[in-house]
C-alpha positions in Angstrom: 22.8 39.6 -111.4 20.2 37.0 -111.2 16.5 37.6 -111.3 17.1 41.3 -110.8 19.0 40.7 -107.6 22.6 41.9 -107.3 24.9 39.2 -106.0 27.1 39.9 -102.9 30.3 39.7 -105.0 28.9 42.3 -107.4 28.0 44.6 -104.5 31.5 44.4 -103.1 33.0 45.1 -106.5 30.7 48.1 -107.1 31.7 49.6 -103.7 35.4 49.0 -104.3 35.2 50.5 -107.8 33.2 53.6 -107.0 33.7 54.2 -103.2 36.7 55.8 -101.5 38.7 53.2 -99.7 38.8 54.8 -96.3 37.4 51.7 -94.5 38.3 48.1 -94.4 35.0 46.4 -93.6 34.4 42.7 -93.1 32.9 41.2 -96.2 29.3 40.9 -95.0 26.6 42.8 -96.7 23.7 43.6 -94.4 20.3 44.5 -95.8 18.0 44.5 -92.8 18.2 44.3 -89.0 16.0 44.2 -85.9 16.9 44.4 -82.2 20.3 42.7 -81.8 20.2 40.8 -85.0 21.3 41.7 -88.5 20.7 39.8 -91.8 22.8 39.7 -94.9 21.6 39.6 -98.5 21.5 35.9 -98.5 19.4 35.6 -95.3 22.1 34.6 -92.8 21.5 36.0 -89.3 24.2 37.6 -87.2 24.3 38.9 -83.7 25.5 42.5 -83.8 28.2 42.9 -81.2 29.5 46.2 -82.5 26.3 48.3 -82.4 27.7 50.7 -84.9 30.3 51.8 -82.4 27.7 52.2 -79.7 25.2 54.1 -81.9 22.7 51.3 -81.5 22.4 51.1 -77.7 18.7 50.8 -78.2 19.1 48.0 -80.8 18.4 48.1 -84.6 15.2 49.7 -85.6 13.7 50.1 -82.2 9.9 50.4 -82.9 9.3 53.4 -80.7 12.1 55.4 -82.4 11.0 54.2 -85.9 7.5 55.5 -85.1 8.8 58.8 -83.9 10.9 59.1 -87.1 8.0 58.2 -89.4 5.5 60.5 -87.8 7.8 63.5 -87.7 9.0 62.9 -91.3 5.5 63.1 -92.5 5.0 66.5 -90.7 8.2 68.6 -90.9 11.8 67.6 -91.3 13.8 70.7 -91.6 13.3 74.4 -90.8 16.9 75.5 -90.4 17.6 77.6 -87.3 16.3 80.7 -89.1 12.9 79.7 -87.6 11.8 77.8 -84.5 10.3 74.4 -84.5 8.1 72.6 -82.0 10.5 69.7 -81.3 13.7 71.5 -80.4 12.5 73.0 -77.1 11.5 69.6 -75.8 14.7 67.9 -76.9 17.0 70.5 -75.3 15.0 70.4 -72.1 15.0 66.6 -71.9 18.7 66.4 -72.5 19.6 69.1 -70.1 17.6 67.3 -67.4 19.3 64.0 -68.1 22.8 65.6 -68.0 21.9 67.8 -65.0 23.1 70.8 -67.0 21.6 74.1 -68.0 22.0 74.5 -71.8 22.2 72.3 -74.9 23.9 73.1 -78.3 22.4 70.6 -80.9 24.6 69.5 -83.8 24.7 66.6 -86.2 27.9 64.4 -86.1 30.1 63.6 -83.1 33.1 65.3 -84.7 30.9 68.4 -85.2 30.0 68.4 -81.5 33.7 68.0 -80.6 34.5 71.0 -82.8 31.7 73.0 -81.2 33.0 72.1 -77.7 36.5 73.3 -78.6 35.0 76.6 -79.7 33.0 76.9 -76.5 36.1 76.2 -74.4 38.2 78.8 -76.2 35.5 81.4 -76.1 35.1 80.8 -72.3 38.8 81.1 -71.9 38.9 84.5 -73.5 35.7 85.9 -72.1 35.7 84.5 -68.6 39.2 83.5 -67.7 40.9 86.3 -69.4 43.4 84.4 -71.5 45.1 86.7 -74.0 43.6 86.6 -77.5 44.9 83.8 -79.6 46.7 82.1 -76.7 44.2 79.6 -75.4 45.4 76.0 -74.9 43.5 72.8 -74.5 45.0 69.7 -73.0 44.2 66.3 -74.6 45.3 62.7 -74.1 47.6 60.5 -76.0 45.8 57.8 -78.0 42.6 59.9 -78.1 39.9 59.7 -80.8 37.7 62.7 -81.0 36.8 62.6 -84.7 38.2 63.1 -88.2 38.3 66.8 -88.8 41.7 68.4 -89.5 41.6 70.0 -86.0 40.8 66.7 -84.3 43.3 64.6 -86.1 45.9 67.4 -85.5 46.0 66.6 -81.8 45.8 62.8 -82.3 48.8 60.7 -81.5 48.0 58.1 -84.2 50.2 58.6 -87.3 47.7 57.0 -89.6 45.0 59.6 -88.8 47.5 62.5 -89.4 49.7 61.4 -92.4 49.2 63.6 -95.4 46.5 65.9 -93.8 48.6 68.7 -92.3 49.2 71.6 -91.5 47.2 71.3 -88.2 45.5 73.7 -85.8 47.8 74.8 -83.0 46.7 75.3 -79.3 46.7 71.7 -78.0 49.0 69.9 -75.5 48.9 66.1 -75.2 49.5 64.2 -72.0 49.4 60.4 -71.2 45.9 59.1 -70.6 45.2 58.1 -67.0 48.1 60.2 -65.6 46.6 63.0 -63.5 50.0 64.3 -62.5 50.9 64.8 -66.1 47.7 66.8 -66.6 48.5 69.2 -63.7 52.0 69.7 -65.0 50.7 70.6 -68.5 48.3 73.3 -67.3 49.4 76.9 -67.8 47.6 80.2 -67.2 46.5 79.9 -70.8 44.9 76.5 -70.4 41.1 76.8 -70.9 40.1 73.1 -71.0 40.9 69.4 -70.7 39.3 67.3 -73.4 39.2 63.5 -72.7 37.3 60.3 -73.1 36.4 58.5 -69.8 37.3 55.2 -71.5 39.4 55.3 -74.7 37.3 53.2 -77.1 39.1 53.5 -80.4 42.4 53.0 -78.6 41.4 49.5 -77.5 38.9 50.0 -74.6 41.5 51.6 -72.4 40.2 52.2 -68.8 42.0 54.7 -66.6 43.1 53.8 -63.0 40.5 54.1 -60.3 40.3 57.7 -59.0 41.6 59.2 -62.2 38.4 61.1 -63.1 38.0 62.3 -59.5 41.5 63.6 -59.5 41.0 65.3 -62.9 37.9 67.0 -61.6 39.7 68.4 -58.6 42.7 69.5 -60.7 40.5 71.3 -63.3 38.5 73.0 -60.6 41.5 74.2 -58.7 43.1 75.5 -61.9 40.0 77.1 -63.4 40.1 74.7 -66.4 37.0 73.3 -68.1 36.6 69.5 -67.9 35.1 68.3 -71.2 34.0 64.7 -71.4 33.7 63.1 -74.8 31.0 60.6 -74.1 30.0 60.0 -77.7 30.7 56.3 -77.4 30.7 55.8 -73.6 27.6 57.8 -72.8 23.9 57.0 -72.8 24.1 53.7 -70.8 26.9 51.9 -72.5 29.2 51.4 -69.5 26.5 50.8 -66.9 25.7 54.3 -66.0 24.0 57.0 -68.1 27.5 58.5 -68.4 30.8 56.9 -67.8 32.0 59.8 -65.6 29.3 58.7 -63.1 31.4 55.7 -62.2 33.4 58.1 -60.1 30.6 60.5 -59.2 32.1 63.2 -61.4 30.1 65.9 -63.2 32.2 67.5 -65.9 31.7 71.1 -67.1 30.8 69.8 -70.6 29.3 66.6 -72.0 29.8 65.9 -75.7 27.3 63.4 -77.0 26.3 61.7 -80.2 25.8 58.1 -81.6 23.1 56.6 -79.4 21.5 60.0 -79.0 19.5 59.0 -82.0 19.4 55.2 -81.6 21.1 54.8 -85.0 18.3 56.4 -86.9 19.7 59.8 -87.8 22.8 61.9 -87.2 22.3 63.8 -83.9 24.9 65.1 -81.5 25.0 67.8 -78.8 27.2 69.8 -76.5 25.6 70.1 -73.0 27.0 72.5 -70.4 26.1 75.5 -68.2 24.7 78.8 -69.2 28.0 80.4 -68.2 29.7 78.4 -71.0 27.2 77.9 -73.8 25.5 81.2 -73.0 28.6 82.9 -74.4 27.5 82.1 -78.0 25.8 84.9 -79.7 23.7 84.9 -83.0 26.1 84.4 -85.8 29.0 83.1 -83.7 28.2 79.4 -84.4 25.6 77.5 -86.3 24.4 74.5 -88.3 21.7 74.3 -90.9 20.6 70.8 -89.8 21.6 71.1 -86.1 18.4 70.9 -84.0 16.1 70.1 -86.9 12.7 68.8 -86.0 13.2 65.3 -87.4 16.5 65.0 -85.4 14.9 66.3 -82.2 11.9 64.0 -82.4 14.1 61.0 -83.0 16.5 61.9 -80.2 13.6 62.5 -77.8 12.3 59.0 -78.5 15.8 57.5 -78.2 16.3 59.1 -74.8 12.9 57.8 -73.6 13.9 54.3 -74.6 17.1 54.5 -72.6 15.4 55.8 -69.5 12.2 53.8 -69.5 13.7 50.5 -70.5 16.5 51.1 -68.0 19.2 50.4 -70.4 22.0 51.7 -68.2 21.0 49.3 -65.5 20.8 46.4 -68.0 24.3 47.2 -69.2 25.6 47.2 -65.6 24.0 43.8 -64.7 24.6 42.0 -68.0 28.0 43.5 -68.5 29.3 42.3 -65.2 28.2 38.7 -66.1 29.6 39.0 -69.7 33.0 40.1 -68.5 33.1 37.4 -65.8 32.3 34.7 -68.4 34.7 36.0 -71.0 37.5 36.1 -68.5 37.2 32.4 -68.1 38.7 32.0 -71.6 42.3 30.7 -71.7 44.3 30.9 -74.9 47.9 31.8 -75.6 46.8 34.6 -77.9 44.8 36.4 -75.2 46.7 39.1 -73.4 43.9 40.7 -71.4 40.1 41.0 -71.3 38.8 44.3 -69.9 35.6 46.2 -69.9 32.9 48.2 -68.2 29.2 47.5 -68.7 28.6 46.1 -72.2 31.8 47.6 -73.5 34.5 44.9 -73.6 37.9 44.7 -75.3 39.8 41.4 -75.8 43.4 42.3 -76.3 45.4 39.7 -78.2 49.1 39.0 -78.8 48.3 38.6 -82.5 46.3 40.7 -85.0 42.6 40.5 -84.1 41.2 40.6 -87.7 41.5 36.8 -88.0 39.3 36.3 -85.0 36.7 38.8 -86.1 36.5 37.0 -89.4 36.0 33.7 -87.6 33.3 35.2 -85.4 31.6 36.5 -88.5 31.5 32.9 -89.9 30.0 31.8 -86.5 27.2 34.3 -86.9 28.6 37.1 -84.7 29.7 40.6 -85.8 32.4 42.5 -84.1 35.5 44.6 -85.3 39.1 44.9 -84.4 40.4 48.2 -83.0 44.0 49.2 -83.0 44.8 45.9 -84.8 45.1 43.8 -81.6 41.8 44.3 -79.7 38.4 42.7 -80.4 35.7 45.2 -79.4 32.5 43.7 -78.1 29.6 46.1 -77.6 26.2 44.6 -78.2 23.0 46.5 -78.1 21.9 47.2 -74.5 18.6 45.5 -75.1 20.3 42.1 -75.6 18.8 39.2 -73.5 20.8 37.0 -71.2 20.2 34.1 -73.5 21.6 36.0 -76.5 24.6 37.2 -74.5 25.3 33.6 -73.3 25.2 32.5 -77.0 27.7 35.3 -77.8 30.1 34.0 -75.1 29.8 30.5 -76.6 30.7 31.8 -80.0 33.8 33.7 -78.8 34.9 30.4 -77.1 34.4 28.5 -80.4 36.5 31.2 -82.3 39.4 30.6 -80.0 39.0 26.8 -80.0 39.4 27.0 -83.8 
């Protein structure tokens, strides 16, 4: 420590000594950020091309969201749901309108929202579809990522997520992602829902075949099965529409949202659906002390206004098409495929991607490998054309090296 300042090496040593080792971060220590740029403890500037896994669609510390947080924090932060607050009614009304749905269940983390959606689907299956008690099944996709609870990892196909954490919750059936015929074959009279990601982000930015979501919607409708879209990472403008399901004009029965719902300021998530599904919850059947708290609701309202008023979905569509076009010009023997939608891009490699992420860090650009062989690029949707062009140049330099 010099002049009261903790050196980067000391900070890393402190974290490694006292923190659980459930992450393998790049060794960059960020202390402040604004817009698309983040700064380390030594003042070096980096273009953030991860956006906290799409939580920062609005960019770091968006002034309108910061203002909403500061003003609400000085007034009232938490009431619990034992009492009403003046922010929750506006938040649920705003989000229901944007989703073209009827009812909102506010929660905190994305994993918590997925758990809530599972409960909602099962409850609907018993109350409305007439599935015998304790027999409800939910179909999921191989290579899914829906969170880290024991239920959610229990239906994951990734051994690393499951190893050492069983026994797991029954009632889930897995089918290949992008295979609508497999979905139809897996449905039984006890199937209450199909839980899926429109694009599998953690699996490596896997995009299903054209027509898949439309086929899924028709299959679910015909078989009286709820279609639950986990848009925690793909929603709220990331892929060029407000929701990735809209690329095929599909309206699911349930949206599961989080991350950018607060613009990176505060944990906010939600399940959004019809009154016929969420209306089945009764007092005491589900809850959360922090879910729907006034601070979260004020922040989320501001975050949603930024997305709509600054037309971030449209920006993602326009800039994302150019970004993908330019990146696909890259030629290198290590590159297997470059794929994406909007400002969500995966560069799949023939070799581990970690080395390239470390090179990009040295070049002033932050990104992260996913599933070992894919570089995920997802800058804030407020990024300028000039900044995006600079990012393309840095990626080119990393492969030149």
